[in-house]
N, C-alpha and C positions, 0 to 999 in steps of 0.2 A: 807471178805468172799463173794464169788460170790453167787447170788441168784439162787436157784434151779428152773429150768423151767419145767422139767418133769423127770420121771423115768420109765423105762420099762426093762424087762428081766435082772434085776440086774445092769442096766446102769443108772447112774444119769447124767442128762444133766444140765449144768450150762452155763452161758454166755461164759465161757472159758472151753475148754477141750483139753487135750494133747494126748499123744500116747495111742492108743487102739489096741487090737488084731484085725486082719483083719475082722473076723466075726462081732465083735462089731462095728467096724468102718463102715462096710457096713450098719448095722442097723441104726446107727446114721445118716449117709448120707441119707438113705431112709426117715427117720423121718424129717430131716432138709429140704429136698426137699418138703415134704408134707406141712410143716408149714413155708415155706420160707417168705411169706408175713407177717405173724405174727412175725417172728423173726426179720425181717427188722424194723417193727414198734417198737418192744422192743428196738432194738439197737438205733434207732433214738430218741425215747422219753425218754429212760432210765426208763420207767415205767414197771417194771418187773411183770409178771403174769405167772401163771402156764398154760401150754399148755397140751392138751391130749397126752397120751402115744401112741406109735406105737402099732397097733393091728394086 
């Protein structure tokens, strides 16, 4: 089971995500760009932590 990193607008972000509707994908990309450094650290260290949602 993949650890949950955040959730917003009914979208749950885990280390892995698959196909999303276009609007949800846009929100996820926006969120990922905002937390890019933190996501890279999580990926490199495998130390999972929750990140803030998109506001």
